[in-house]
N, CA and C of each residue as an Amber inpcrd file, in Angstrom:
protein
   330
   0.8540000  -1.1740000   0.0000000   0.0000000   0.0000000   0.0000000
   0.9030000   1.2410000   0.0000000   0.6440000   2.1870000  -0.9090000
   1.4990000   3.3710000  -0.9590000   1.0870000   4.3930000   0.1020000
   1.8760000   5.4450000   0.2240000   1.6660000   6.4420000   1.2750000
   0.3110000   7.1410000   1.1570000  -0.0860000   7.4950000  -0.0690000
  -1.3870000   8.1490000  -0.2550000  -2.5280000   7.2440000   0.1980000
  -2.4330000   5.9700000  -0.1180000  -3.4690000   5.0240000   0.2930000
  -3.5770000   4.9420000   1.8080000  -2.4330000   4.9230000   2.4810000
  -2.4420000   4.8820000   3.9510000  -3.0880000   6.1300000   4.5260000
  -2.7940000   7.2780000   3.9420000  -3.3730000   8.5360000   4.4360000
  -4.8810000   8.5450000   4.2090000  -5.3150000   8.1590000   3.0040000
  -6.7470000   8.1260000   2.7290000  -7.4640000   7.1310000   3.6440000
  -6.8630000   5.9830000   3.8700000  -7.4610000   4.9910000   4.7720000
  -7.5710000   5.5580000   6.1890000  -6.5290000   6.2450000   6.6240000
  -6.5410000   6.8290000   7.9710000  -7.6060000   7.9100000   8.0930000
  -7.7560000   8.7310000   7.0670000  -8.7210000   9.8340000   7.1070000
 -10.1600000   9.3650000   6.8960000 -10.3570000   8.1480000   6.4490000
 -11.7000000   7.6470000   6.1410000 -12.5410000   7.3880000   7.3830000
 -11.9180000   7.2390000   8.5270000 -12.6520000   6.8710000   9.7380000
 -12.9300000   8.1010000  10.6120000 -14.1750000   8.2850000  11.0650000
 -14.5070000   9.4680000  11.8800000 -13.7700000   9.5100000  13.2240000
 -13.4800000   8.3580000  13.8000000 -12.7470000   8.3450000  15.0710000
 -11.3320000   8.8520000  14.8650000 -10.6910000   8.4240000  13.7910000
  -9.3320000   8.8930000  13.5210000  -9.3250000  10.3770000  13.1840000
 -10.3560000  10.8430000  12.4810000 -10.4390000  12.2890000  12.2070000
 -10.6190000  13.0620000  13.4980000 -11.3880000  12.5250000  14.4510000
 -11.5650000  13.1800000  15.7430000 -10.2360000  13.2430000  16.5050000
  -9.4560000  12.1750000  16.4120000  -8.1380000  12.1810000  17.0590000
  -7.2290000  13.2360000  16.4390000  -7.2450000  13.3440000  15.1200000
  -6.4340000  14.3600000  14.4450000  -6.8920000  15.7630000  14.8100000
  -8.2090000  15.9670000  14.8940000  -8.7350000  17.2760000  15.3030000
  -8.2900000  17.6260000  16.7210000  -8.3110000  16.6410000  17.5990000
  -7.8900000  16.8740000  18.9890000  -6.4090000  17.2400000  19.0460000
  -5.5980000  16.5790000  18.2390000  -4.1740000  16.9070000  18.2210000
  -3.9180000  18.2570000  17.5590000  -4.7690000  18.6440000  16.6280000
  -4.6490000  19.9690000  16.0310000  -4.9290000  21.0480000  17.0820000
  -5.9510000  20.8030000  17.9090000  -6.3020000  21.7620000  18.9560000
  -5.2050000  21.8770000  20.0090000  -4.6510000  20.7280000  20.4000000
  -3.5820000  20.7290000  21.4030000  -2.6660000  19.5370000  21.1360000
  -1.4740000  19.8400000  20.7010000  -0.4940000  18.8100000  20.3760000
   0.1290000  18.2300000  21.6400000   0.7090000  17.0580000  21.5220000
   1.4190000  16.4480000  22.6410000   0.5050000  15.8380000  23.6760000
  -0.5160000  15.1220000  23.2380000  -1.4720000  14.5040000  24.1530000
  -1.0970000  13.0570000  24.4330000  -1.4340000  12.6230000  25.6270000
  -1.2030000  11.2340000  26.0100000  -2.3570000  10.3630000  25.5080000
  -2.1750000   9.0690000  25.5910000  -3.2350000   8.1290000  25.2080000
  -4.4730000   8.3490000  26.0650000  -4.2890000   8.6180000  27.3520000
  -5.4350000   8.8650000  28.2430000  -6.2250000  10.0900000  27.8090000
  -5.5180000  11.1730000  27.4430000  -6.1920000  12.3800000  26.9520000
  -6.9970000  12.0800000  25.6940000  -6.3900000  11.3590000  24.7770000
  -7.0650000  11.0540000  23.5140000  -8.2090000  10.0720000  23.7150000
  -8.0700000   9.1960000  24.6760000  -9.1580000   8.2680000  25.0040000
 -10.3840000   9.0470000  25.4800000 -10.1670000  10.0790000  26.2810000
 -11.2860000  10.9040000  26.7520000 -11.9730000  11.6190000  25.5960000
 -11.2000000  12.0850000  24.6330000 -11.7760000  12.7520000  23.4580000
 -12.6970000  11.7990000  22.7050000 -12.2470000  10.5770000  22.5020000
 -13.0170000   9.6040000  21.7330000 -14.2560000   9.1540000  22.4990000
 -14.1220000   8.9220000  23.8020000 -15.2560000   8.4090000  24.5690000
 -16.3490000   9.4500000  24.7770000 -16.0870000  10.7090000  24.4160000
 -17.1500000  11.7210000  24.4630000 -18.2080000  11.4510000  23.4020000
 -17.8000000  10.8300000  22.3040000 -18.7410000  10.6120000  21.2010000
 -19.0640000   9.1470000  20.9420000 -18.2400000   8.2480000  21.4140000
 -18.4710000   6.8300000  21.1420000 -17.9090000   5.9750000  22.2750000
 -18.4530000   4.7860000  22.4180000 -17.9530000   3.8630000  23.4380000
 -16.7950000   3.0780000  22.8340000 -15.6060000   3.3410000  23.3420000
 -14.4350000   2.6590000  22.8170000 -13.4490000   2.4210000  23.9490000
 -12.8070000   1.2880000  23.8940000 -11.8220000   0.9560000  24.9170000
 -10.4960000   1.6520000  24.6280000  -9.6360000   1.6530000  25.6250000
  -8.2910000   2.2060000  25.4790000  -7.5450000   1.4690000  24.3560000
  -7.7510000   0.1520000  24.2920000  -7.1220000  -0.6610000  23.2610000
  -7.5740000  -0.2110000  21.8640000  -8.8590000   0.0980000  21.7170000
  -9.3840000   0.5610000  20.4340000  -8.7730000   1.8880000  20.0150000
  -8.6430000   2.8060000  20.9680000  -8.0270000   4.1030000  20.6750000
  -6.5710000   3.8970000  20.2630000  -5.8730000   3.0100000  20.9600000
  -4.4700000   2.7230000  20.6290000  -4.3400000   2.1580000  19.2140000
  -5.2960000   1.3130000  18.7990000  -5.2660000   0.7660000  17.4410000
  -5.4410000   1.8690000  16.3980000  -6.3540000   2.8040000  16.6770000
  -6.5480000   3.9270000  15.7560000  -5.2870000   4.7780000  15.6820000
  -4.6620000   5.0210000  16.8180000  -3.4220000   5.8040000  16.8250000
  -2.3110000   5.1010000  16.0470000  -2.2460000   3.7930000  16.1560000
  -1.2320000   3.0280000  15.4280000  -1.4400000   3.1810000  13.9190000
  -2.6910000   3.1510000  13.4720000  -2.9640000   3.3330000  12.0470000
  -2.5760000   4.7450000  11.5940000  -2.8380000   5.7380000  12.4480000
  -2.4380000   7.1110000  12.1320000  -0.9160000   7.2290000  12.0760000
  -0.2280000   6.5180000  12.9570000   1.2340000   6.5220000  12.9270000
   1.7570000   5.8280000  11.6710000   1.1150000   4.7370000  11.2620000
   1.5170000   4.0370000  10.0450000   1.3930000   4.9430000   8.8220000
   0.3950000   5.8250000   8.8380000   0.1950000   6.7690000   7.7370000
   1.0520000   8.0170000   7.9160000   1.8490000   8.0690000   8.9730000
   2.7430000   9.1910000   9.2950000   1.9760000  10.4790000   9.6120000
   0.7140000  10.3460000  10.0140000  -0.0770000  11.5110000  10.4040000
   0.1240000  11.8620000  11.8720000   0.5840000  10.9040000  12.6470000
   0.8440000  11.1080000  14.0700000   2.2350000  10.5760000  14.3690000
   2.9570000  11.3510000  15.1600000   4.2770000  10.9490000  15.6270000
   4.2030000  10.8930000  17.1420000   4.7410000   9.8300000  17.7180000
   4.6970000   9.7240000  19.1790000   6.1100000   9.7160000  19.7380000
   6.1930000  10.2170000  20.9630000   7.4810000  10.2950000  21.6420000
   7.2680000   9.9480000  23.1020000   8.1270000   9.1320000  23.6260000
   8.0320000   8.7420000  25.0270000   8.6120000   9.8630000  25.8850000
   7.8370000  10.2470000  26.8980000   8.3020000  11.2730000  27.8370000
   7.9710000  10.7790000  29.2410000   8.9960000  10.3940000  29.9570000
   8.7710000   9.8210000  31.2750000   8.0520000   8.4970000  31.1400000
   6.9330000   8.3690000  31.8610000   6.1770000   7.1190000  31.8440000
   5.0890000   7.0820000  30.7740000   4.8760000   8.1900000  30.0980000
   3.8020000   8.1930000  29.1010000   4.3280000   8.5070000  27.7130000
   3.5330000   8.1600000  26.7450000   3.8550000   8.4200000  25.3440000
   2.9670000   9.5650000  24.8760000   3.5940000  10.6110000  24.3400000
   2.8560000  11.7640000  23.8470000   2.7300000  11.6770000  22.3300000
   1.5900000  12.1170000  21.8250000   1.2800000  12.0260000  20.3980000
   1.2040000  13.4330000  19.8110000   1.7840000  13.5800000  18.6270000
   1.8560000  14.8740000  17.9510000   1.3510000  14.7350000  16.5260000
   0.6570000  15.7570000  16.0580000   0.1320000  15.7840000  14.6990000
   1.2580000  16.0890000  13.7140000   1.2870000  15.3550000  12.6150000
   2.2020000  15.6310000  11.5070000   1.3410000  15.9890000  10.2920000
   1.1800000  17.2780000   9.9810000   0.2880000  17.6750000   8.8910000
   0.8840000  17.5180000   7.4910000   2.1310000  17.1230000   7.3740000
   2.7880000  17.0460000   6.0670000   2.0750000  16.0920000   5.1040000
   1.6930000  14.8780000   5.5200000   0.9940000  14.0010000   4.5620000
  -0.3420000  14.5750000   4.0730000  -1.0520000  15.2970000   4.9340000
  -2.3150000  15.9140000   4.5150000  -2.0370000  17.0150000   3.5000000
  -0.9740000  17.7740000   3.7200000  -0.5980000  18.8220000   2.7620000
  -0.2100000  18.2090000   1.4150000   0.4710000  17.0820000   1.4490000
   0.8370000  16.4060000   0.2000000  -0.4080000  15.9460000  -0.5630000
  -1.3840000  15.4240000   0.1650000  -2.6520000  15.0280000  -0.4630000
  -3.3410000  16.2490000  -1.0550000  -3.3180000  17.3410000  -0.3190000
  -3.9390000  18.5810000  -0.7910000  -3.2940000  19.0270000  -2.1010000
  -1.9820000  19.0490000  -2.1340000  -1.2860000  19.4580000  -3.3650000
  -1.5980000  18.5220000  -4.5250000  -1.6120000  17.2320000  -4.2300000
  -1.8010000  16.2370000  -5.2930000  -3.2290000  16.1990000  -5.8140000
  -4.2120000  16.3110000  -4.9210000  -5.5890000  16.0570000  -5.3090000
  -6.5000000  17.2720000  -5.2840000  -6.1680000  18.3140000  -4.5800000
  -7.1080000  19.4200000  -4.4300000  -6.6530000  20.6600000  -5.1860000
  -5.3860000  21.0260000  -5.0580000  -4.8860000  22.2370000  -5.7130000
  -5.1930000  22.2710000  -7.1980000  -4.9650000  21.1530000  -7.8720000
  -5.1420000  21.1690000  -9.3180000  -6.6060000  21.3330000  -9.7300000
  -7.5320000  20.9830000  -8.8530000  -8.9500000  21.1310000  -9.1870000
  -9.5120000  22.4900000  -8.7880000  -8.9040000  23.1320000  -7.8090000
  -9.4140000  24.4390000  -7.3970000  -8.9740000  25.5400000  -8.3500000
  -7.9700000  25.2840000  -9.1470000  -7.4910000  26.2920000 -10.0920000
  -8.2680000  26.2570000 -11.4010000  -9.2140000  25.3670000 -11.5180000
  -9.9480000  25.2230000 -12.7780000 -11.3220000  25.8680000 -12.6820000
 -12.0640000  25.6800000 -13.7160000 -13.4190000  26.2250000 -13.7540000
 -14.3580000  25.4870000 -12.8110000 -13.9590000  24.3280000 -12.3120000
 -14.8190000  23.5830000 -11.3870000 -15.1200000  24.4170000 -10.1480000
 -14.1440000  25.1470000  -9.6780000 -14.3410000  25.9940000  -8.5130000
 -15.3590000  27.1000000  -8.8160000 -15.2340000  27.7120000  -9.9720000
 -16.1760000  28.7680000 -10.3680000 -17.5830000  28.2030000 -10.5350000
 -17.6920000  27.0090000 -11.0850000 -19.0040000  26.3820000 -11.2500000
 -19.6450000  26.0510000  -9.9050000 -18.8540000  25.6100000  -8.9560000
 -19.3950000  25.3440000  -7.6210000 -19.8650000  26.6250000  -6.9420000
 -19.1050000  27.7060000  -7.1190000 -19.5350000  28.9970000  -6.5740000
 -20.8560000  29.4340000  -7.1960000 -20.9900000  29.2860000  -8.5070000
 -22.2290000  29.6260000  -9.2010000 -23.3810000  28.7650000  -8.6950000
 -23.1490000  27.4830000  -8.5350000 -24.1740000  26.5670000  -8.0180000
 -24.6340000  27.0080000  -6.6330000 -23.6790000  27.3280000  -5.7580000
 -24.0300000  27.7820000  -4.4070000 -24.8680000  29.0590000  -4.4430000
 -24.4890000  29.9950000  -5.3030000 -25.2460000  31.2530000  -5.3950000
 -26.6580000  31.0160000  -5.9340000 -26.7890000  30.1300000  -6.9060000
 -28.1080000  29.8470000  -7.4740000 -29.0130000  29.1080000  -6.4870000
 -28.4070000  28.3190000  -5.6100000 -29.2090000  27.5620000  -4.6520000
 -29.5250000  28.3370000  -3.3770000 -28.9370000  29.5040000  -3.2190000
 -29.2320000  30.3250000  -2.0360000 -30.6950000  30.7170000  -2.0450000
 -31.2710000  30.6780000  -0.8610000 -32.6640000  31.1090000  -0.7450000
 -32.6840000  32.6060000  -0.5110000 -33.6210000  33.3230000  -1.1880000
 -33.6840000  34.7930000  -1.0550000 -34.1310000  35.2340000   0.3240000
């Protein structure tokens, strides 16, 4: 599986997106902190959260570092930026963007 596939697979799950959002808000969180974020919206064990974090690490979206007795997790936005450049930039520079703007304006209610 190539790097883009790993990133897309990681971003496909709402729990993993919630973990990335939490790390965006405050970097350097422990597994316990991230477990609390996830359990606010869904019932998941610590083991389940750890599995999601491992998949994010495999996609290089999260980097972890041991500090004392706990492991802290940090967001790595570089793979998301690479996806943006590869898949989004080239489409926003075309007429597709203008057509979407026109569609939005036409669908606005007066």
